[in-house]
DSSP file (Angstrom, degrees, kcal/mol; ACC not computed):
  #  RESIDUE AA STRUCTURE BP1 BP2  ACC     N-H-->O    O-->H-N    N-H-->O    O-->H-N    TCO  KAPPA ALPHA  PHI   PSI    X-CA   Y-CA   Z-CA
    1    1 A M              0   0    0      0, 0.0     5,-0.1     0, 0.0     0, 0.0   0.000 360.0 360.0 360.0 132.4    0.0    0.0    0.0
    2    2 A S    >   -     0   0    0      1,-0.1     3,-1.4     3,-0.0     4,-0.1  -0.370 360.0-110.4 -75.8 157.8    1.5    3.4   -0.9
    3    3 A P  G >  S+     0   0    0      0, 0.0     3,-1.2     0, 0.0    16,-0.1   0.814 118.4  58.7 -59.4 -30.3    1.8    6.2    1.7
    4    4 A K  G 3  S+     0   0    0      1,-0.2    16,-0.3    15,-0.1    15,-0.2   0.724 103.1  53.3 -71.6 -19.4   -1.0    8.2    0.0
    5    5 A G  G <  S+     0   0    0     -3,-1.4    -1,-0.2    14,-0.1     2,-0.1   0.290  80.2 131.0 -95.6   9.9   -3.4    5.3    0.4
    6    6 A K    <   -     0   0    0     -3,-1.2    13,-1.8    -4,-0.1     2,-0.5  -0.401  40.8-160.4 -68.9 135.7   -2.8    5.0    4.2
    7    7 A I  E     +A   18   0A   0     11,-0.2     2,-0.3    -2,-0.1    11,-0.2  -0.978  20.1 157.6-120.5 126.8   -5.9    4.9    6.4
    8    8 A L  E     -A   17   0A   0      9,-2.9     9,-3.6    -2,-0.5     2,-0.4  -0.789  39.4-105.0-133.6 177.0   -5.8    5.7   10.1
    9    9 A R  E     -A   16   0A   0     -2,-0.3     7,-0.2     7,-0.3     6,-0.1  -0.897  41.6-102.3-106.9 140.9   -8.1    6.8   12.8
   10   10 A C     >  -     0   0    0      5,-3.0     4,-2.0    -2,-0.4    16,-0.2  -0.399  27.1-137.3 -57.6 128.0   -8.1   10.4   14.1
   11   11 A P  T  4 S+     0   0    0      0, 0.0    -1,-0.2     0, 0.0    15,-0.1   0.714  98.7  44.4 -65.0 -18.4   -6.2   10.4   17.4
   12   12 A T  T  4 S+     0   0    0      3,-0.1    14,-0.1     1,-0.0    -2,-0.0   0.920 133.4   8.6 -90.7 -52.6   -8.8   12.7   18.9
   13   13 A C  T  4 S-     0   0    0      2,-0.1    13,-0.0     0, 0.0    -3,-0.0   0.468  90.9-123.6-114.1  -2.8  -12.2   11.4   17.9
   14   14 A R     <  +     0   0    0     -4,-2.0     2,-0.2     1,-0.2     3,-0.0   0.634  54.8 153.4  71.1  16.8  -11.3    8.0   16.2
   15   15 A T        -     0   0    0     -6,-0.1    -5,-3.0     1,-0.1    -1,-0.2  -0.526  55.0-100.3 -72.2 143.7  -13.0    8.9   12.9
   16   16 A V  E     -A    9   0A   0     -7,-0.2     2,-0.4    -2,-0.2    -7,-0.3  -0.486  47.3-175.8 -68.3 132.3  -11.4    7.1    9.9
   17   17 A V  E     -A    8   0A   0     -9,-3.6    -9,-2.9    -2,-0.2     2,-0.3  -0.986  14.3-148.0-133.3 139.3   -9.0    9.4    8.0
   18   18 A T  E >   -A    7   0A   0     -2,-0.4     3,-1.6   -11,-0.2   -11,-0.2  -0.726  29.1-112.9-104.7 160.2   -7.1    8.9    4.7
   19   19 A A  T 3  S+     0   0    0    -13,-1.8     5,-0.1     1,-0.3   -14,-0.1   0.690 111.7  65.5 -64.8 -19.8   -3.7   10.4    3.9
   20   20 A Q  T 3  S+     0   0    0    -16,-0.3    -1,-0.3   -14,-0.2     2,-0.1   0.669  78.5 104.8 -77.0 -15.4   -5.2   12.5    1.1
   21   21 A E  S X  S-     0   0    0     -3,-1.6     3,-1.5     1,-0.1     5,-0.1  -0.376  78.4-123.4 -72.2 146.5   -7.3   14.6    3.6
   22   22 A E  T 3  S+     0   0    0      1,-0.3    -1,-0.1     5,-0.1     6,-0.1   0.829 107.8  41.7 -58.4 -39.4   -6.1   18.1    4.4
   23   23 A N  T >  S-     0   0    0      3,-0.2     3,-2.8     4,-0.2    -1,-0.3   0.225  93.3-173.0 -98.1  14.1   -5.8   17.6    8.2
   24   24 A F  T <   +     0   0    0     -3,-1.5     3,-0.1     1,-0.4    -5,-0.1  -0.216  69.0  26.6 -49.5 132.4   -4.2   14.2    8.1
   25   25 A P  T 3  S+     0   0    0      0, 0.0    -1,-0.4     0, 0.0     2,-0.2  -0.963 125.0  58.8 -89.9   8.3   -3.7   12.4   10.6
   26   26 A F  S <  S-     0   0    0     -3,-2.8    -3,-0.2   -16,-0.2     3,-0.1  -0.604  76.1-135.2 -94.2 159.7   -6.6   14.4   12.1
   27   27 A C  S    S+     0   0    0     -2,-0.2     2,-0.3     1,-0.2    -4,-0.2   0.733  83.1   2.7 -84.9 -22.3  -10.1   14.5   10.6
   28   28 A S  S  > S-     0   0    0     -5,-0.2     4,-1.7     1,-0.1    -1,-0.2  -0.963  73.2-103.9-155.2 167.7  -10.6   18.2   11.1
   29   29 A D  H  > S+     0   0    0     -2,-0.3     4,-2.4     1,-0.2     5,-0.2   0.843 118.7  60.5 -65.1 -32.9   -8.9   21.4   12.2
   30   30 A R  H  > S+     0   0    0      1,-0.2     4,-2.1     2,-0.2    -1,-0.2   0.930 105.8  45.4 -60.1 -47.0  -10.9   21.2   15.4
   31   31 A C  H  > S+     0   0    0      1,-0.2     4,-2.2     2,-0.2    -1,-0.2   0.869 110.9  54.3 -65.9 -36.0   -9.4   17.8   16.4
   32   32 A R  H  X S+     0   0    0     -4,-1.7     4,-2.2     1,-0.2    -2,-0.2   0.919 110.4  46.2 -61.9 -43.8   -5.9   19.1   15.5
   33   33 A L  H  X S+     0   0    0     -4,-2.4     4,-2.4     2,-0.2    -2,-0.2   0.854 109.5  54.1 -69.7 -35.3   -6.4   22.1   17.9
   34   34 A I  H  X S+     0   0    0     -4,-2.1     4,-1.7     2,-0.2    -1,-0.2   0.930 110.7  47.0 -61.6 -44.6   -7.8   19.8   20.7
   35   35 A D  H  X S+     0   0    0     -4,-2.2     4,-1.9     2,-0.2    -2,-0.2   0.910 111.0  51.1 -64.1 -43.2   -4.7   17.7   20.4
   36   36 A L  H  X S+     0   0    0     -4,-2.2     4,-2.7     1,-0.2    -1,-0.2   0.902 107.9  53.5 -60.4 -41.5   -2.4   20.7   20.4
   37   37 A G  H  X S+     0   0    0     -4,-2.4     4,-2.0     1,-0.2     6,-0.2   0.863 105.8  53.0 -62.2 -36.7   -4.2   22.0   23.5
   38   38 A K  H  X>S+     0   0    0     -4,-1.7     5,-2.0     2,-0.2     6,-1.0   0.902 111.1  46.3 -66.2 -40.4   -3.6   18.6   25.3
   39   39 A W  H ><5S+     0   0    0     -4,-1.9     3,-0.9     1,-0.2    -2,-0.2   0.936 113.4  49.3 -64.2 -45.8    0.2   18.9   24.5
   40   40 A A  H 3<5S+     0   0    0     -4,-2.7    -2,-0.2     1,-0.2    -1,-0.2   0.827 111.2  48.8 -65.4 -33.0    0.3   22.5   25.7
   41   41 A S  H 3<5S-     0   0    0     -4,-2.0    -1,-0.2    -5,-0.2    -2,-0.2   0.565 115.6-112.3 -84.6  -8.2   -1.5   21.8   28.9
   42   42 A G  T <<5S+     0   0    0     -3,-0.9    -3,-0.2    -4,-0.6    -2,-0.1   0.601  77.9 130.6  88.9  11.4    0.7   18.9   29.8
   43   43 A A      < +     0   0    0     -5,-2.0     2,-0.4    -6,-0.2    -4,-0.2   0.827  68.0  57.8 -67.1 -29.9   -1.9   16.2   29.4
   44   44 A Y  S    S+     0   0    0     -6,-1.0     2,-0.3    -5,-0.1    -2,-0.0  -0.847  72.4 172.9 -99.6 138.0    0.4   14.3   27.2
   45   45 A R        -     0   0    0     -2,-0.4     2,-0.5     0, 0.0    -6,-0.0  -0.978  40.3-107.1-140.6 153.4    3.8   13.3   28.7
   46   46 A I        -     0   0    0     -2,-0.3    -2,-0.0     1,-0.1     0, 0.0  -0.724  34.7-142.1 -77.5 128.8    6.8   11.2   27.7
   47   47 A S  S    S+     0   0    0     -2,-0.5    -1,-0.1     2,-0.0    -3,-0.0   0.726  74.5  38.4 -74.8 -24.2    6.4    8.1   29.9
   48   48 A S  S    S-     0   0    0     -3,-0.0    -1,-0.0     1,-0.0    -2,-0.0  -0.953  85.7-106.6-129.6 149.3   10.1    7.5   30.7
   49   49 A P        -     0   0    0      0, 0.0     2,-0.5     0, 0.0    -2,-0.0  -0.296  33.6-114.0 -69.6 155.3   13.0    9.8   31.4
   50   50 A I        +     0   0    0      1,-0.1     6,-0.0     2,-0.1     0, 0.0  -0.806  31.9 176.6 -91.0 124.3   15.8   10.2   28.8
   51   51 A F        +     0   0    0     -2,-0.5     2,-0.7     4,-0.0    -1,-0.1   0.443  45.8 109.4-106.3  -2.9   19.1    8.8   30.0
   52   52 A D     >  -     0   0    0      1,-0.2     4,-1.5     2,-0.0     3,-0.5  -0.663  56.9-156.2 -77.3 112.5   21.1    9.5   26.9
   53   53 A Q  H  > S+     0   0    0     -2,-0.7     4,-1.3     1,-0.2    -1,-0.2   0.842  91.2  57.0 -60.1 -36.3   23.5   12.3   27.8
   54   54 A E  H  > S+     0   0    0      1,-0.2     4,-0.5     2,-0.2    -1,-0.2   0.886 107.1  48.7 -62.8 -38.6   23.9   13.4   24.1
   55   55 A A  H  4 S+     0   0    0     -3,-0.5     3,-0.4     1,-0.2     4,-0.2   0.825 110.7  51.6 -69.5 -31.4   20.1   13.9   23.8
   56   56 A L  H ><>S+     0   0    0     -4,-1.5     5,-2.0     1,-0.2     3,-1.2   0.717  90.0  78.1 -79.2 -21.5   20.0   15.9   27.1
   57   57 A E  H ><5S+     0   0    0     -4,-1.3     3,-0.8     1,-0.3    -1,-0.2   0.868  93.1  50.5 -58.3 -38.5   22.8   18.4   26.0
   58   58 A G  T 3<5S+     0   0    0     -4,-0.5    -1,-0.3    -3,-0.4    -2,-0.1   0.643 112.1  46.7 -75.8 -14.4   20.4   20.4   23.8
   59   59 A V  T < 5S-     0   0    0     -3,-1.2    -1,-0.2    -4,-0.2    -2,-0.2   0.237 117.0-102.5-113.5  13.2   17.8   20.8   26.5
   60   60 A G  T < 5S+     0   0    0     -3,-0.8    -3,-0.2    -4,-0.4    -2,-0.1   0.582  95.2 107.3  82.7   9.2   19.9   21.8   29.4
   61   61 A G      < +     0   0    0     -5,-2.0    -4,-0.2    -6,-0.1    -5,-0.1   0.521  58.8  89.0 -96.3  -5.9   19.9   18.4   31.2
   62   62 A G  S    S-     0   0    0     -6,-1.0    -8,-0.1     1,-0.2    -9,-0.0  -0.139  95.7 -58.6 -83.0-178.5   23.5   17.5   30.3
   63   63 A P        -     0   0    0      0, 0.0    -1,-0.2     0, 0.0    -3,-0.1  -0.332  54.9-133.0 -62.6 141.1   26.6   18.3   32.3
   64   64 A R        -     0   0    0     -3,-0.1     2,-0.1     1,-0.0     3,-0.1  -0.764  19.0-113.7 -97.8 140.4   27.2   22.0   32.9
   65   65 A P        -     0   0    0      0, 0.0     2,-0.2     0, 0.0    -1,-0.0  -0.428  39.3-101.7 -68.8 147.2   30.6   23.6   32.2
   66   66 A Q        -     0   0    0     -2,-0.1     2,-0.2     1,-0.1     0, 0.0  -0.460  37.6-115.8 -70.5 139.8   32.4   24.8   35.3
   67   67 A E        -     0   0    0     -2,-0.2     2,-0.4    -3,-0.1    -1,-0.1  -0.513  24.0-126.3 -76.2 142.4   32.1   28.6   35.8
   68   68 A E        -     0   0    0     -2,-0.2     2,-0.4     0, 0.0    -1,-0.1  -0.742  22.5-154.3 -89.0 136.1   35.4   30.5   35.7
   69   69 A H        -     0   0    0     -2,-0.4     2,-0.3     2,-0.0     0, 0.0  -0.911  13.4-126.2-113.0 137.6   36.1   32.7   38.7
   70   70 A D        -     0   0    0     -2,-0.4     3,-0.2     1,-0.1     0, 0.0  -0.586   8.2-148.0 -77.4 141.8   38.3   35.8   38.6
   71   71 A E        +     0   0    0     -2,-0.3    -1,-0.1     1,-0.2    -2,-0.0  -0.204  64.3 115.3 -99.9  40.0   41.0   35.9   41.2
   72   72 A T              0   0    0      1,-0.2    -1,-0.2     0, 0.0    -2,-0.0   0.075 360.0 360.0 -99.5  24.6   40.9   39.7   41.5
   73   73 A D              0   0    0     -3,-0.2    -1,-0.2     0, 0.0    -2,-0.1   0.503 360.0 360.0 -66.0 360.0   39.7   39.9   45.1
C-alpha cells in the first residue's frame, strides 16, 4: 500500500481518515487544535526519562561547564 493510500483513525475522535485529507492524521482542524491543547496543557507526557547524555545536552539536562572565577579579590 502506498503512503498516499494510508488509512488511520483520528487520534482525537477516532474517525477514519485517509492520507489525502487536508488535516491528516486528524479528521478536522478542530481535532488538531484539541490535540495541540492537550500537549500545551501537559496532558500528554513522555512516559520514561531520557538517560542519553547526548540527547540531554540540547535541553539543558546535560553536564554543565564549570564557571570561571576571577582571582581579583
